[in-house]
C-alpha positions in Angstrom: -34.5 4.2 19.9 -30.9 4.6 21.0 -28.6 1.9 19.6 -26.8 -0.4 22.0 -23.6 0.0 19.9 -22.7 2.4 17.2 -19.3 2.3 15.4 -18.2 4.5 12.6 -15.0 4.3 10.6 -13.1 2.6 13.4 -9.4 2.0 13.0 -6.8 0.5 15.4 -3.3 -0.7 15.0 -1.1 -2.5 17.5 2.0 -0.4 18.2 4.3 -3.5 18.1 3.4 -4.5 14.5 2.0 -1.3 13.1 -0.5 -3.4 11.1 -4.2 -2.6 11.2 -6.1 -4.8 13.6 -9.4 -3.0 13.0 -9.7 -1.3 9.6 -12.6 1.0 8.7 -15.1 -0.9 10.8 -18.7 0.5 10.8 -21.4 -1.3 12.7 -24.6 -0.6 14.6 -26.4 -3.0 17.0 -29.9 -2.3 18.3 -30.9 -3.0 21.9 -31.8 -6.7 22.6 -29.8 -8.0 19.6 -28.0 -11.3 19.8 -25.0 -10.9 17.4 -22.2 -13.2 16.7 -18.8 -12.3 15.4 -17.2 -15.0 13.3 -13.8 -15.3 11.6 -10.4 -16.8 11.9 -7.8 -16.0 14.5 -6.4 -12.5 14.0 -9.6 -11.3 12.3 -10.1 -8.6 15.0 -12.9 -10.1 16.9 -11.3 -9.9 20.4 -9.9 -6.5 19.7 -13.4 -5.2 18.8 -14.9 -6.7 22.0 -12.1 -5.3 24.1 -12.7 -1.8 22.6 -16.5 -2.0 23.3 -15.6 -2.9 26.9 -13.7 0.4 27.2 -10.3 -1.2 27.6 -8.6 -0.2 24.4 -6.8 3.1 23.8 -5.4 5.1 20.8 -8.1 4.0 18.3 -9.5 6.3 15.7 -13.2 6.8 14.6 -16.4 7.2 16.5 -17.8 4.6 19.0 -20.8 4.9 21.3 -21.9 2.2 23.8 -25.4 2.3 25.3 -25.8 5.9 24.1 -22.5 7.2 25.5 -19.5 8.0 23.4 -16.3 6.2 24.2 -13.0 8.2 24.5 -10.0 6.7 22.8 -7.7 8.2 25.5 -9.4 7.2 28.8 -11.6 4.6 30.4 -15.3 5.1 30.8 -16.4 6.5 34.2 -17.0 3.9 36.9 -20.7 4.6 36.9 -21.0 3.5 33.3 -18.7 0.5 33.3 -21.1 -1.7 35.3 -23.6 -1.5 32.4 -21.3 -3.6 30.2 -20.4 -7.1 31.2 -17.5 -9.2 29.8 -17.1 -13.0 29.7 -13.5 -14.0 29.1 -12.4 -17.0 27.1 -10.2 -18.2 30.0 -12.9 -17.5 32.6 -10.8 -15.0 34.6 -12.0 -16.3 37.9 -10.4 -16.2 41.3 -9.4 -19.9 41.5 -9.1 -20.2 45.3 -12.3 -18.4 46.1 -15.8 -19.9 46.3 -18.3 -19.8 43.5 -20.5 -17.4 45.4 -17.5 -15.0 46.1 -16.7 -15.0 42.4 -20.2 -14.2 41.4 -20.4 -11.5 44.0 -17.4 -9.9 42.3 -19.7 -9.0 39.5 -21.5 -6.7 41.9 -18.4 -4.5 42.6 -19.4 -1.9 40.1 -22.8 -1.6 41.7 -21.6 -1.5 45.3 -20.5 1.6 47.2 -16.7 1.8 47.2 -16.3 1.4 51.0 -18.6 -1.6 51.1 -16.7 -3.1 48.2 -13.4 -2.5 49.9 -14.6 -4.2 53.1 -16.1 -7.1 51.1 -19.5 -6.7 52.7 -22.2 -7.2 50.1 -25.8 -6.1 51.1 -28.8 -8.4 51.2 -29.8 -7.1 47.8 -26.4 -7.9 46.4 -26.6 -11.4 47.8 -30.1 -11.9 46.3 -28.9 -10.8 42.9 -25.9 -13.1 43.0 -28.0 -16.1 44.2 -30.5 -15.4 41.4 -27.7 -15.5 38.8 -26.5 -18.8 40.3 -30.0 -20.2 39.9 -30.3 -19.0 36.3 -27.0 -20.8 35.6 -27.9 -24.0 37.4 -25.1 -23.9 39.9 -26.8 -23.0 43.2 -25.5 -26.3 44.7 -21.9 -25.2 43.9 -22.1 -21.8 45.7 -19.6 -22.9 48.5 -17.3 -24.9 46.3 -13.9 -23.5 45.4 -13.5 -22.6 41.7 -10.3 -24.7 41.3 -12.4 -27.8 42.1 -14.7 -27.3 39.1 -14.9 -28.6 35.6 -14.5 -26.4 32.6 -18.2 -26.3 31.9 -18.9 -25.4 35.5 -16.3 -22.7 35.5 -17.9 -21.1 32.4 -21.3 -21.2 34.2 -19.7 -19.3 37.1 -18.2 -16.7 34.7 -21.7 -16.2 33.1 -23.3 -15.9 36.6 -20.7 -13.4 37.6 -21.6 -11.3 34.5 -25.3 -11.6 35.1 -25.0 -10.5 38.7 -23.5 -7.3 37.4 -26.9 -6.6 35.8 -25.4 -5.4 32.5 -27.3 -3.9 29.6 -24.7 -5.2 27.2 -23.0 -8.5 27.4 -19.7 -9.1 25.5 -18.4 -12.7 25.3 -15.0 -13.5 23.8 -15.0 -17.1 22.5 -17.1 -18.2 25.5 -17.2 -21.9 24.5 -13.9 -22.5 22.8 -12.6 -24.7 25.6 -15.7 -26.9 25.7 -16.9 -30.0 23.8 -19.7 -29.5 21.3 -22.5 -30.6 23.6 -21.4 -28.4 26.5 -20.7 -25.5 24.1 -24.3 -25.5 22.8 -25.6 -25.8 26.4 -23.6 -22.8 27.5 -24.5 -20.6 24.5 -28.1 -21.4 25.0 -27.9 -20.5 28.7 -26.1 -17.2 27.9 -28.3 -16.0 25.1 -31.6 -17.0 26.9 -30.5 -15.3 30.1 -29.7 -12.1 28.2 -33.0 -12.3 26.3 -35.0 -12.6 29.5 -33.2 -9.5 30.9 -33.5 -7.5 27.7 -29.8 -7.3 27.4 -27.8 -7.0 24.1 -25.4 -9.8 23.5 -22.3 -9.8 21.3 -20.2 -13.0 21.3 -17.3 -14.2 19.1 -17.0 -17.7 17.8 -14.9 -19.9 15.5 -17.9 -22.1 15.0 -20.4 -20.8 12.4 -22.9 -23.6 13.2 -23.1 -22.5 16.8 -23.3 -18.9 15.8 -26.2 -19.8 13.5 -28.1 -21.5 16.3 -27.8 -18.8 18.9 -27.4 -15.5 17.2 -30.0 -13.5 15.2 -27.4 -11.7 13.2 -23.9 -12.7 12.1 -20.9 -10.4 11.3 -18.0 -12.1 9.4 -14.6 -10.5 10.0 -11.2 -11.0 8.3 -8.0 -9.0 8.5 -9.7 -6.4 10.7 -12.6 -5.7 8.4 -16.2 -6.6 8.1 -16.7 -9.0 5.2 -20.5 -9.4 5.7 -23.2 -8.4 8.1 -26.3 -10.5 7.6 -29.3 -12.1 9.3 -28.6 -15.6 10.6 -30.9 -17.2 8.0 -28.6 -15.9 5.2 -25.4 -17.5 6.5 -24.4 -20.0 3.8 -21.3 -22.1 3.1 -20.3 -19.6 0.5 -20.5 -16.7 3.0 -18.5 -18.7 5.6 -15.8 -19.5 3.1 -15.3 -15.8 2.5 -13.9 -15.4 6.0 -12.3 -18.8 6.5 -11.1 -19.9 3.0 -8.0 -18.2 1.7 -9.0 -18.7 -1.8 -12.3 -16.9 -1.4 -11.5 -14.4 1.3 -12.0 -11.1 -0.7 -12.8 -8.4 1.9 -15.7 -6.2 1.1 -16.2 -3.7 4.0 -19.8 -2.9 5.1 -21.3 -5.6 2.9 -25.0 -6.1 3.9 -26.0 -9.1 1.9 -24.5 -12.3 0.5 -24.7 -12.4 -3.3 
Protein backbone atom coordinates (compact mmCIF):
# COMPACT_ATOMS: atom_id res chain seq x y z
CA UNK A 1 0.00 0.00 0.00
CA UNK A 2 1.46 3.36 -1.07
CA UNK A 3 1.73 5.83 1.80
CA UNK A 4 -0.18 9.09 1.48
CA UNK A 5 2.87 10.95 2.82
CA UNK A 6 6.45 9.85 3.33
CA UNK A 7 9.11 12.19 4.72
CA UNK A 8 12.73 11.25 5.36
CA UNK A 9 15.38 13.42 7.03
CA UNK A 10 13.64 16.65 6.03
CA UNK A 11 15.44 19.91 6.81
CA UNK A 12 14.53 23.50 5.98
CA UNK A 13 15.78 26.89 7.13
CA UNK A 14 14.29 30.31 6.40
CA UNK A 15 16.85 32.42 4.56
CA UNK A 16 16.20 35.51 6.69
CA UNK A 17 17.04 33.85 10.01
CA UNK A 18 19.21 30.94 8.96
CA UNK A 19 17.64 29.00 11.81
CA UNK A 20 16.22 25.51 11.16
CA UNK A 21 12.44 25.57 10.83
CA UNK A 22 12.30 21.84 10.10
CA UNK A 23 15.12 19.72 11.50
CA UNK A 24 15.58 16.04 10.60
CA UNK A 25 11.84 15.37 10.28
CA UNK A 26 10.92 11.78 9.39
CA UNK A 27 7.26 10.83 9.14
CA UNK A 28 4.98 8.46 7.24
CA UNK A 29 1.19 8.69 6.96
CA UNK A 30 -0.94 5.87 5.53
CA UNK A 31 -3.96 6.54 3.31
CA UNK A 32 -7.13 7.47 5.17
CA UNK A 33 -5.30 8.60 8.32
CA UNK A 34 -6.58 11.53 10.37
CA UNK A 35 -3.42 13.03 11.87
CA UNK A 36 -3.03 16.13 14.04
CA UNK A 37 0.12 18.21 14.39
CA UNK A 38 0.30 19.93 17.76
CA UNK A 39 2.87 22.26 19.24
CA UNK A 40 3.51 25.92 20.09
CA UNK A 41 3.85 28.75 17.57
CA UNK A 42 7.11 28.38 15.68
CA UNK A 43 7.18 24.61 16.08
CA UNK A 44 7.21 24.10 12.30
CA UNK A 45 3.64 22.90 11.80
CA UNK A 46 2.64 25.45 9.16
CA UNK A 47 5.96 25.09 7.35
CA UNK A 48 5.49 21.32 7.17
CA UNK A 49 1.96 21.66 5.78
CA UNK A 50 3.13 24.25 3.25
CA UNK A 51 5.85 21.91 2.06
CA UNK A 52 3.41 19.01 1.65
CA UNK A 53 1.23 21.35 -0.43
CA UNK A 54 4.15 21.82 -2.82
CA UNK A 55 4.67 25.52 -2.05
CA UNK A 56 8.03 25.40 -0.27
CA UNK A 57 11.42 25.51 -1.99
CA UNK A 58 15.06 24.84 -1.09
CA UNK A 59 14.46 22.11 1.47
CA UNK A 60 16.65 19.05 1.92
CA UNK A 61 15.65 15.43 2.36
CA UNK A 62 13.17 13.16 0.62
CA UNK A 63 9.41 13.80 0.47
CA UNK A 64 6.70 11.98 -1.44
CA UNK A 65 2.99 12.86 -1.49
CA UNK A 66 0.41 10.40 -2.78
CA UNK A 67 3.15 8.26 -4.25
CA UNK A 68 4.92 11.05 -6.16
CA UNK A 69 8.23 12.60 -5.09
CA UNK A 70 8.26 16.34 -4.46
CA UNK A 71 11.04 18.43 -6.00
CA UNK A 72 12.64 21.03 -3.70
CA UNK A 73 13.28 23.31 -6.69
CA UNK A 74 9.92 23.41 -8.48
CA UNK A 75 6.17 23.12 -7.95
CA UNK A 76 4.35 19.86 -8.68
CA UNK A 77 2.74 19.60 -12.13
CA UNK A 78 -0.77 21.05 -12.43
CA UNK A 79 -2.22 17.58 -12.98
CA UNK A 80 -1.01 16.48 -9.53
CA UNK A 81 -1.77 19.61 -7.53
CA UNK A 82 -5.53 19.05 -7.55
CA UNK A 83 -5.10 15.86 -5.51
CA UNK A 84 -3.98 17.88 -2.48
CA UNK A 85 -6.39 20.36 -0.90
CA UNK A 86 -5.39 23.09 1.57
CA UNK A 87 -7.59 24.84 4.14
CA UNK A 88 -6.05 28.10 5.32
CA UNK A 89 -6.23 29.57 8.81
CA UNK A 90 -7.49 32.90 7.43
CA UNK A 91 -9.96 31.18 5.03
CA UNK A 92 -8.38 32.78 1.88
CA UNK A 93 -11.77 33.36 0.26
CA UNK A 94 -12.81 35.90 -2.37
CA UNK A 95 -14.74 38.21 -0.07
CA UNK A 96 -16.89 39.96 -2.67
CA UNK A 97 -17.82 36.78 -4.54
CA UNK A 98 -20.71 34.46 -3.73
CA UNK A 99 -20.35 31.31 -1.66
CA UNK A 100 -21.01 29.16 -4.74
CA UNK A 101 -18.36 30.99 -6.77
CA UNK A 102 -15.82 30.46 -4.00
CA UNK A 103 -16.65 26.77 -3.80
CA UNK A 104 -16.40 26.45 -7.59
CA UNK A 105 -12.89 27.89 -7.34
CA UNK A 106 -11.95 24.56 -5.82
CA UNK A 107 -12.71 22.98 -9.22
CA UNK A 108 -10.12 25.05 -11.12
CA UNK A 109 -7.50 22.30 -10.97
CA UNK A 110 -9.98 19.82 -12.46
CA UNK A 111 -11.37 22.08 -15.21
CA UNK A 112 -9.86 22.45 -18.67
CA UNK A 113 -7.73 25.63 -18.77
CA UNK A 114 -9.94 27.42 -21.34
CA UNK A 115 -13.15 26.66 -19.44
CA UNK A 116 -11.48 27.84 -16.21
CA UNK A 117 -10.32 31.05 -17.91
CA UNK A 118 -13.82 31.79 -19.14
CA UNK A 119 -15.37 30.96 -15.78
CA UNK A 120 -17.78 28.43 -17.26
CA UNK A 121 -18.08 25.38 -15.01
CA UNK A 122 -19.71 22.28 -16.46
CA UNK A 123 -22.84 20.66 -15.08
CA UNK A 124 -20.64 18.07 -13.40
CA UNK A 125 -18.57 20.81 -11.75
CA UNK A 126 -21.72 22.48 -10.47
CA UNK A 127 -23.00 19.16 -9.13
CA UNK A 128 -19.76 18.51 -7.24
CA UNK A 129 -19.79 22.05 -5.80
CA UNK A 130 -23.41 21.80 -4.67
CA UNK A 131 -22.70 18.41 -3.10
CA UNK A 132 -19.84 20.00 -1.11
CA UNK A 133 -22.18 22.81 -0.02
CA UNK A 134 -24.69 20.22 1.18
CA UNK A 135 -22.04 18.27 3.09
CA UNK A 136 -21.02 21.48 4.86
CA UNK A 137 -24.61 22.50 5.61
CA UNK A 138 -24.51 25.77 3.65
CA UNK A 139 -26.69 25.13 0.59
CA UNK A 140 -28.91 28.02 1.68
CA UNK A 141 -25.91 30.37 1.60
CA UNK A 142 -24.92 29.61 -2.01
CA UNK A 143 -25.84 33.06 -3.38
CA UNK A 144 -24.70 35.07 -0.35
CA UNK A 145 -21.52 37.14 -0.59
CA UNK A 146 -18.73 35.83 1.59
CA UNK A 147 -18.17 39.22 3.25
CA UNK A 148 -21.65 38.96 4.79
CA UNK A 149 -20.91 35.70 6.62
CA UNK A 150 -19.80 34.87 10.16
CA UNK A 151 -16.43 33.28 10.90
CA UNK A 152 -17.93 29.83 11.32
CA UNK A 153 -19.82 30.14 8.05
CA UNK A 154 -16.68 31.27 6.23
CA UNK A 155 -14.78 28.26 7.51
CA UNK A 156 -17.54 26.01 6.18
CA UNK A 157 -17.16 27.70 2.79
CA UNK A 158 -13.40 27.10 2.90
CA UNK A 159 -13.98 23.42 3.68
CA UNK A 160 -16.59 23.12 0.92
CA UNK A 161 -14.17 24.69 -1.55
CA UNK A 162 -11.56 22.12 -0.56
CA UNK A 163 -14.04 19.22 -0.83
CA UNK A 164 -15.17 20.36 -4.29
CA UNK A 165 -11.57 19.90 -5.39
CA UNK A 166 -12.02 16.17 -4.71
CA UNK A 167 -8.61 15.86 -3.03
CA UNK A 168 -7.04 12.62 -1.86
CA UNK A 169 -5.06 14.53 0.79
CA UNK A 170 -6.50 17.38 2.88
CA UNK A 171 -4.12 19.71 4.71
CA UNK A 172 -5.60 22.18 7.21
CA UNK A 173 -3.54 24.88 8.92
CA UNK A 174 -5.09 25.78 12.30
CA UNK A 175 -8.57 25.49 10.75
CA UNK A 176 -10.47 26.42 13.92
CA UNK A 177 -8.13 28.87 15.65
CA UNK A 178 -10.51 31.79 15.00
CA UNK A 179 -13.60 30.03 16.36
CA UNK A 180 -15.09 29.58 19.81
CA UNK A 181 -14.77 26.07 21.36
CA UNK A 182 -18.25 24.88 20.37
CA UNK A 183 -17.86 26.03 16.76
CA UNK A 184 -14.32 24.64 16.65
CA UNK A 185 -15.48 21.15 17.58
CA UNK A 186 -18.34 21.39 15.09
CA UNK A 187 -16.01 22.36 12.23
CA UNK A 188 -13.37 19.72 12.99
CA UNK A 189 -16.09 17.08 13.19
CA UNK A 190 -17.41 18.19 9.81
CA UNK A 191 -13.96 18.20 8.23
CA UNK A 192 -12.75 14.83 9.50
CA UNK A 193 -16.06 13.08 8.82
CA UNK A 194 -16.26 14.45 5.26
CA UNK A 195 -12.70 13.28 4.65
CA UNK A 196 -13.45 9.85 6.11
CA UNK A 197 -16.49 9.41 3.88
CA UNK A 198 -14.34 10.22 0.85
CA UNK A 199 -11.44 8.01 1.89
CA UNK A 200 -9.16 11.05 2.00
CA UNK A 201 -6.15 11.46 4.29
CA UNK A 202 -6.35 14.45 6.64
CA UNK A 203 -3.50 16.31 8.34
CA UNK A 204 -4.47 19.30 10.47
CA UNK A 205 -2.50 21.49 12.85
CA UNK A 206 -3.84 22.68 16.18
CA UNK A 207 -2.88 24.53 19.34
CA UNK A 208 -5.61 22.63 21.19
CA UNK A 209 -4.58 19.10 22.26
CA UNK A 210 -8.08 18.31 23.53
CA UNK A 211 -9.56 18.93 20.09
CA UNK A 212 -6.77 16.99 18.43
CA UNK A 213 -7.52 14.06 20.75
CA UNK A 214 -11.19 14.09 19.77
CA UNK A 215 -10.81 14.25 16.00
CA UNK A 216 -7.48 12.64 15.08
CA UNK A 217 -6.48 9.00 15.25
CA UNK A 218 -2.81 9.88 15.58
CA UNK A 219 -0.98 12.87 17.03
CA UNK A 220 2.46 14.23 16.20
CA UNK A 221 3.94 16.69 18.70
CA UNK A 222 6.42 19.24 17.32
CA UNK A 223 8.78 21.71 18.90
CA UNK A 224 11.62 23.75 17.39
CA UNK A 225 11.17 22.10 14.02
CA UNK A 226 11.51 18.56 15.32
CA UNK A 227 9.13 15.73 16.08
CA UNK A 228 8.98 15.18 19.83
CA UNK A 229 6.49 12.31 19.73
CA UNK A 230 4.37 10.38 17.22
CA UNK A 231 1.67 8.41 18.99
CA UNK A 232 -1.88 7.02 18.73
CA UNK A 233 -4.44 9.44 20.11
CA UNK A 234 -5.19 7.16 23.07
CA UNK A 235 -1.61 7.62 24.29
CA UNK A 236 -1.74 11.43 24.46
CA UNK A 237 -1.24 12.30 28.13
CA UNK A 238 -0.65 15.53 30.04
CA UNK A 239 3.02 14.57 30.34
CA UNK A 240 3.29 14.14 26.58
CA UNK A 241 1.59 17.48 25.95
CA UNK A 242 3.92 19.20 28.41
CA UNK A 243 6.89 18.04 26.39
CA UNK A 244 5.93 20.33 23.53
CA UNK A 245 4.28 23.20 25.43
CA UNK A 246 6.13 23.39 28.76
CA UNK A 247 9.59 24.97 28.56
CA UNK A 248 10.72 23.08 31.63
CA UNK A 249 9.94 19.71 30.08
CA UNK A 250 10.47 20.32 26.37
CA UNK A 251 13.36 17.97 25.68
CA UNK A 252 13.27 17.18 21.97
CA UNK A 253 13.65 13.54 21.01
CA UNK A 254 13.34 13.11 17.22
CA UNK A 255 11.35 10.18 15.88
CA UNK A 256 10.11 9.08 19.31
CA UNK A 257 7.34 6.54 18.80
CA UNK A 258 5.97 6.13 22.30
CA UNK A 259 5.48 8.12 25.45
CA UNK A 260 7.47 6.72 28.40
